[in-house]
N, C-alpha and C positions, 0 to 999 in steps of 0.2 A: 475531613475537609481537605487535607493536604492531598489525598488520593484523588479527590474530585478535581482539584486544580490541575493536577498532573494529567488526568484523563482529558479534560476539555482543552487545556493548553496544548497538549500533544496532538489531539485531533485537528484543532484549528491550524496549528503549524504544519501538520501533514498536508492539509488541503492547500494552504498557501504555497508550500514548497512544490507541490504537484503543479500548481498554476505557473510557477516560475519555470519549471522544466518544460511545460507546454509552450510557454511564450518563447523559450530559447529555440524551439523548432529544430533541435538537433537529435531527436529521437527520444521516445518515451519508454517508461517501464511497460512490461507486457500487458497488464490490465488497462493502462491508459491508452495503449495502442488500440486495444479492443474498443474502449470507450470512444476514442476519437473516430474510429472507423464507423461506429454506429451513429455518432453525432453527424458525420458527413452525409449519411444516408437518410437520416430522419429529420434533420434540421433542428434538433433539440440541442441545447447548450451541453457541453461535455460534462459539466458538473451535475446537471440534472440526469444525464445518461448514467453517470456513476451511481447516483441515488437509486435509479430504477433497476440497474443491474444488481446493486447490493441487495435490494428488496427481493429480486428474483432468485438470487443465490440463497437467500434465507429459506425459500421454499424447498430447496434441496436438502436442508437440514432435517426436515421431518422424517424421511425414510432412514436416515442414519442416526436418529435420536440425539441430535446435538441441540443443546439448550442455549438460547440467547441470554445475554446479560445486559446490564445498563450500557456497558461499553459497546456492545453489538449494535443496539438501536442508535446510540449517539454517533457511532461511526458511519452508519448508513446516511444520516442526515447532514451532519456537520462537515464531513470531508467534501462532499459534493458542493455544498453551499459555499464553502471557503474557496474551492477551485474556481467557481464562476465569479465570485467577488474579486479574486485576484486577477483573473483574466480581464475583467472589466476595468480594473485600475491600472494594470501594467499594459502599456500599448505594444502593438506589434512593432518589432524593430528589425532592420535589415543588416545593420553593422555586426559583423562577426565578433568584433572587439567587445560588444555588449552582450551578445548571445552566449558566448562561452562563459563569462562570469555568471550569467543567469543560471546556466546549466550547473556549473560547479557549486554555486551557492544552494541551488535547489536540491541537489543530491546530498550535499553535506548536512544541511538542516533537516532534510527528510529523514536522515539517519538519526538525528537528535530527536525529532518528533516521534519516530518509531520507538526509541528507547523510553521516551517520556510516557507515552500512553500505554505501552506494555507494562511498565513498572507500576502503573496505577492498579493493575490486576482487577479490572471490572469485566472481564470476559473478552473473547476473541471478536475480531471484526468478521463480517460475513464470509469473506473469501478465505481467511485463515481458519475460521471455524469449519469450513467445508473440508479443508485439508486435514485438520486434526481429527475431525469426525470420521473421515474415510480411513485415516490411519488406525483408529481404534476398531472400526468395523471390519477392515480387511486384513489387518496385521502387516500390511506393506510398510516399507520404510517411509519416513517423512520426506526424505530427499526424493524418492521415486515419485511419490504422490504429488509433491509440490512441483517437481519438474514436469510431470505430465500435464498438470493444470496450466502451468505457465506457458508451456509450448503450445498447448491447444488454443489458449486465448491470444497468444502472440500471432500464430498463423492465421487465425480467424480475423484478428484485427488488421493484419497486413493485407489480407485479401479484400478487406473492406476499405482499404485506403488509409489506415492509420499510420502515423509517423514512426518509422524504424530507422535508427541511425546510430552514430557513435554514442549518443546519450543512452541508448538502450543497453549497449555493451558496458558502458561505464557504470550504470545503475546496477546491472547484474553482478558485476565484479566487486563493487564496493559497499552495497547496502548491508550485506551480512556483517562484515567487519565493523562498519560504522555503527550499526544497531547494537552489536555486542559491546562496543566501547561505551556507548551512551547508556546502555542498560546498567553497566557497572557504575557509571557516573551518577545515575538516578536511583541506584539501589535496587534494581530489578534482577541483578545476578550476583550471587555470592562468589567469592574467590574460587577459581578452579572449575566453575561450572562450564560445561561444554555447550556449544551452540551448533545448530544446524542452519546454515545460511539459507535464506529464502528471498527471492526477488519479489517485486510487487509490493513493497511496502512494509516487510516485516522480517524478523529473525525468530526461528523456532528453537527454544532451548530444550533441555532434557525433559524427562517425563514430568518433573515437578512443575515446570512452567508451560507445558504444552498447551494448556487451555487458556492461557492468559494473553495470547497474542491479539 
């Protein structure tokens, strides 16, 4: 039961904090840049785009023999729904004095959410599962694969009109250390465990934790 609480609290918080970063309008993480770009061209709410993209990414798991878990399916649905709910509640603001705290709070608590849901160990999210699956199938480093995926979606999202800015840089530089810190807080990492930082919502640990993102 404790693991389930961690999973769903983490996923809901992840979606809420994504919504705060979106409302700050100072730059998004790479996947949300892609989601926002698609949302602008389709007229679909960004949270629903996130759900659809997550489902589409799951189709890519089949050829690399990656298996979804409870956390995978929950991730696809809950994060997107929480994003749209947050964007509906938090209004658009112009004042930079409000947008900067929104961005900082969003990134900080996104790190906490990442640590919380990873520590539950119910399986990877669709995007992180794609990374770990490709790592196992190709033998390439997690850093290389993750970087390739993130750069691809960031460029695609930018070309589609997604928001790139200081928030994108801040997220990329801080999410790894924040996720590692909160993983230790929530019991997802033992002392001395190394992590490989990953932008877009997660941190990839060593082999023992590679499938629990």
